[in-house]
C-alpha positions as a printed Julia matrix, in Angstrom:
327×3 Matrix{Float64}:
  12.46   25.01   12.27
  10.45   22.17   10.75
   8.59   22.53    7.46
   5.02   21.35    6.93
   4.73   18.49    4.44
   1.97   18.54    1.85
   0.64   16.15   -0.79
   0.81   17.83   -4.17
  -0.66   15.08   -6.35
  -1.47   11.37   -6.48
  -1.48    8.74   -9.22
  -2.29    5.11   -9.96
  -1.37    2.45  -12.47
  -3.47   -0.7   -12.83
  -2.63   -3.43  -15.36
  -5.12   -3.97  -18.17
  -5.84   -7.65  -17.52
  -8.92   -8.18  -15.34
  -9.24  -11.56  -13.63
 -12.66  -12.5   -12.25
 -13.35  -15.05   -9.53
 -14.84  -17.39  -12.1
 -11.55  -17.46  -14.01
  -9.85  -19.59  -11.33
 -10.57  -22.9   -13.02
  -7.87  -24.7   -11.0
 -10.21  -24.64   -7.99
 -13.55  -26.51   -7.64
 -16.35  -24.34   -9.0
 -18.35  -24.84   -5.8
 -15.6   -23.1    -3.83
 -15.42  -19.94   -5.94
 -18.32  -18.08   -4.24
 -16.28  -18.29   -1.02
 -13.77  -15.8    -2.43
 -16.25  -12.94   -2.31
 -17.89  -14.22    0.88
 -14.59  -14.39    2.79
 -12.94  -11.23    1.47
 -15.31   -9.17   -0.68
 -13.05   -9.54   -3.74
 -14.8    -9.96   -7.1
 -11.99   -9.05   -9.49
  -8.33   -8.14   -9.57
  -5.73   -6.96  -12.1
  -2.73   -9.01  -13.21
   0.38   -7.55  -14.79
   1.3    -8.45  -18.36
   4.09  -10.96  -18.94
   6.48   -8.17  -19.91
   5.66   -5.95  -16.89
   7.54   -5.99  -13.61
   7.21   -4.08  -10.35
   9.41   -1.17  -11.46
   7.45   -0.78  -14.71
   4.21   -0.34  -12.79
   5.92    1.97  -10.29
   7.19    4.24  -13.05
   3.76    4.37  -14.7
   2.03    5.37  -11.46
   4.79    7.87  -10.74
   4.43    9.45  -14.16
   0.68    9.94  -13.7
   1.37   11.61  -10.36
   4.08   13.92  -11.74
   1.93   14.87  -14.72
  -0.9    15.89  -12.4
   1.55   17.86  -10.27
   3.03   19.6   -13.3
   6.51   18.61  -12.14
   9.26   17.56  -14.54
  10.93   14.27  -13.49
  14.28   16.06  -13.47
  12.96   18.2   -10.59
  12.22   15.21   -8.35
  14.67   15.14   -5.44
  13.9    11.7    -4.07
  11.98    8.49   -4.76
  10.95    6.09   -2.0
   9.41    2.88   -3.34
   7.4     0.66   -1.02
   7.33   -2.92   -2.26
   7.41   -6.47   -0.94
   7.51   -7.95   -4.45
  10.68   -6.37   -5.87
  12.11   -6.89   -9.34
  15.12   -8.67   -7.84
  16.7    -9.34   -4.45
  19.08   -6.53   -5.38
  19.53   -3.78   -6.42
  16.69   -1.61   -5.16
  13.65   -1.67   -7.45
  13.38    2.1    -6.95
  16.53    2.69   -8.98
  15.02    1.18  -12.13
  11.8     3.16  -11.57
  13.95    6.29  -11.25
  15.65    5.48  -14.56
  12.36    4.8   -16.34
  10.93    8.08  -15.07
  13.98   10.08  -16.06
  14.35   11.45  -12.53
  18.09   11.79  -13.01
  18.79   13.93   -9.92
  16.7    11.94   -7.45
  17.97    9.54   -4.82
  16.04    6.25   -4.94
  15.54    3.58   -2.3
  13.16    0.78   -1.35
  11.09    0.25    1.8
   9.76   -3.22    2.6
   7.15   -3.15    5.32
   4.84   -5.39    3.28
   1.26   -4.07    3.37
   2.21   -1.17    5.66
   4.88    0.01    3.23
   3.04    3.07    1.93
   2.53    4.52    5.41
   6.19    3.93    6.28
   7.32    5.54    3.02
   5.11    8.6     3.54
   6.47    8.98    7.08
  10.08    8.8     5.9
   9.48   11.24    3.04
   7.61   13.63    5.33
  10.47   13.58    7.84
  13.0    14.35    5.11
  10.99   17.31    3.89
  10.17   18.58    7.39
  13.87   18.52    8.32
  14.83   20.54    5.25
  16.81   17.67    3.71
  14.83   18.07    0.48
  11.77   19.88   -0.87
   9.99   16.99   -2.57
   9.87   13.19   -2.55
   7.91   10.95   -4.89
   6.46    8.09   -2.84
   5.44    5.05   -4.88
   4.05    1.68   -3.81
   4.1    -1.06   -6.41
   3.21   -4.72   -5.92
   3.15   -7.68   -8.3
   1.82  -10.46   -6.11
   0.51  -12.61   -8.94
   4.11  -13.85   -9.35
   4.84  -14.65   -5.72
   1.63  -16.55   -4.99
   1.13  -20.31   -5.29
  -1.55  -20.84   -7.99
  -2.65  -24.01   -6.2
  -3.19  -22.32   -2.81
  -6.84  -21.32   -2.43
  -6.09  -19.57    0.87
  -3.97  -16.87   -0.83
  -4.0   -16.96   -4.63
  -7.48  -15.55   -5.4
  -7.3   -12.66   -2.96
  -4.45  -10.53   -4.27
  -3.98   -8.28   -7.29
  -1.25   -6.23   -8.97
  -1.0    -2.45   -9.13
   0.84    0.7    -8.12
  -0.03    3.98   -6.45
   1.95    7.18   -5.96
   1.88   10.51   -4.18
   4.19   13.5    -4.47
   5.1    15.01   -1.12
   6.46   18.53   -1.02
   7.22   21.46    1.26
   4.45   23.74    2.52
   2.69   25.93   -0.01
   3.1    23.52   -2.92
   0.27   21.05   -2.29
  -3.39   20.63   -1.5
  -3.23   18.23    1.45
  -1.26   18.53    4.7
   0.33   15.48    6.32
  -0.75   16.24    9.9
   0.83   13.34   11.78
   1.83    9.67   11.53
   2.16    6.7    13.88
   4.3     3.63   13.08
   4.71    0.3    14.89
   6.49   -3.03   14.42
   6.51   -6.37   16.25
   9.17   -8.78   15.03
   7.88  -11.6    17.23
   5.24  -12.13   14.54
   7.63  -12.25   11.6
   6.55  -15.78   10.6
   2.85  -14.93   10.37
   3.19  -13.26    6.94
   6.2   -14.22    4.83
   7.9   -15.53    1.72
  10.24  -18.11    3.3
  12.85  -18.63    0.57
  15.2   -16.32   -1.29
  17.05  -14.55    1.51
  20.01  -15.4     3.72
  17.82  -17.36    6.16
  16.75  -19.81    3.43
  18.77  -19.43    0.21
  17.26  -21.02   -2.86
  19.95  -23.72   -2.77
  18.82  -24.76    0.73
  15.13  -24.85   -0.16
  13.55  -28.27    0.4
  10.07  -27.65   -1.02
   8.94  -25.48   -3.92
   6.1   -23.92   -1.94
   8.69  -21.98    0.08
   9.09  -19.76   -2.98
   5.61  -18.39   -2.43
   3.91  -15.92   -0.12
   2.09  -17.48    2.79
   0.2   -16.25    5.83
  -1.63  -17.59    8.87
  -5.12  -16.35    8.14
  -6.7   -16.39   11.61
  -3.69  -14.72   13.22
  -3.61  -12.09   10.46
  -7.29  -11.27   10.95
  -6.94  -10.8    14.71
  -3.75   -8.79   14.33
  -5.32   -6.51   11.71
  -8.48   -5.7    13.63
  -6.73   -5.33   17.0
  -3.81   -3.21   15.86
  -5.79   -1.37   13.19
  -8.4    -0.16   15.68
  -5.69    0.62   18.22
  -3.64    2.78   15.87
  -6.7     4.76   14.75
  -7.4     5.64   18.38
  -3.73    6.38   19.03
  -3.3     8.74   16.09
  -6.51   10.62   16.85
  -5.28   11.15   20.42
  -1.82   12.2    19.25
  -3.21   14.67   16.71
  -5.85   16.01   19.09
  -8.83   15.12   16.91
 -11.97   13.14   17.67
 -12.88   10.11   15.59
 -16.1    11.93   14.71
 -13.93   14.6    13.04
 -12.71   12.1    10.43
 -14.36   12.54    7.05
 -12.74    9.44    5.55
 -10.73    6.4     6.58
  -8.62    4.77    3.87
  -7.8     1.29    5.21
  -5.5    -1.33    3.75
  -7.73   -3.18    1.29
  -7.1    -6.64    2.72
 -10.53   -8.02    3.48
 -14.02   -6.53    3.71
 -14.64   -8.36    6.99
 -11.56   -6.75    8.55
 -12.84   -3.35    7.45
 -16.3    -4.02    8.89
 -14.72   -5.08   12.17
 -12.57   -1.92   12.26
 -15.73    0.14   11.83
 -17.44   -1.65   14.7
 -14.47   -1.5    17.07
 -13.72    2.17   16.48
 -17.33    3.34   16.28
 -16.58    5.07   12.98
 -19.43    4.83   10.49
 -18.82    2.13    7.89
 -19.71    4.63    5.14
 -16.59    6.65    6.0
 -14.31    3.73    5.11
 -13.26    3.98    1.47
 -13.29    0.54   -0.15
 -12.27   -0.6    -3.64
 -11.04   -4.13   -2.94
 -14.0    -5.67   -4.76
 -12.45   -4.4    -8.03
  -8.72   -4.76   -7.37
  -8.28   -7.34   -4.62
  -5.55   -6.94   -2.04
  -2.72   -5.01   -3.72
  -0.57   -5.28   -0.58
   1.58   -2.19    0.04
   0.03   -0.36   -2.91
  -3.57   -0.64   -1.73
  -3.84    2.5     0.38
  -2.17    4.75   -2.21
  -4.42    3.39   -4.97
  -7.47    3.95   -2.76
  -6.28    7.42   -1.69
  -5.79    8.4    -5.33
  -9.32    7.28   -6.24
 -10.8     9.12   -3.27
  -8.62   12.22   -3.81
  -9.66   12.59   -7.44
 -13.21   11.25   -7.21
 -14.92   14.46   -6.15
 -16.0    13.28   -2.7
 -13.33   15.07   -0.65
 -13.94   18.65    0.45
 -11.5    21.31    1.68
 -10.76   20.79    5.36
 -11.67   17.09    5.36
  -9.57   14.87    7.61
  -8.52   11.59    6.02
  -6.88    8.79    8.0
  -4.84    6.21    6.09
  -4.45    2.95    8.04
  -2.36   -0.09    7.13
  -1.16   -3.34    8.68
   1.01   -6.12    7.32
   4.02   -8.38    7.55
   6.79   -7.79   10.02
   4.5    -7.51   11.81
   3.99   -3.83   11.05
   1.16   -1.32   11.3
   0.69    2.41   11.13
  -1.52    5.34   10.2
  -1.21    8.8     8.68
  -3.58   11.72    9.15
  -4.06   14.07    6.2
  -6.02   17.31    6.02
  -7.3    18.06    2.52
């Protein structure tokens, strides 16, 4: 018999350093207003020189565990969503586990780029529902400021660093129920969002140009993919869960671009005011964005008992998915 999965607590870590659009002096000053016009981003956070992805993950995880009142030694599993890991190997989650002191927890990474949080929640929920474990700490941590080309105006100004977390647990131990989830992938679009070098397909030794070290994406294709698949998965999950779109109190979308979010609102017919947005302050934090946004919404006083919240994400792979949560 399956067990209902609940969210017991959430948490966020954001680096102290705030970088404003006007700070990008490497680009012509006349082009800087385009950053906000194209994406809605006004500021973002950058990690300190001595911070890495696992450091931020552990800090977000600790906030979450403190709010849950759970000792790290009681954590049974850690799933870390990241597409900007500390190293190619081992898993970044293992260092986060060590920093947290979660000595009895298994720890593994999930890389579904900006959809990583939704994938991680789905995996953790399945583990708990099956009885494999009673709790899993899901963390998403991204440090994109180190995998972006500082000279590339099409990517560099739009991303930020940060980490979000949520503690999933068995029924009766939380305040939000994970109702259902939908996941999708399409590997035919793998080249649309990528970091070309560093893996077995293009080892560093075989790299012919330094720009292959950096994240790149095909902007127009990404926009169309995001609005098409994002709207589609919202409809699909509502149908699967047996709820109407009008029943949704909140939609927490991947914080990629304000124009994508506006288009999702128009295509789905869901009021724009129901879409929670914080990208103007943090930029696109990739896989961490929806957990950071969910944490802000969860603890901001706007959510009421019984509210339905849909978390929607889309990213490299290509990958996309959504989770429905009842507060």
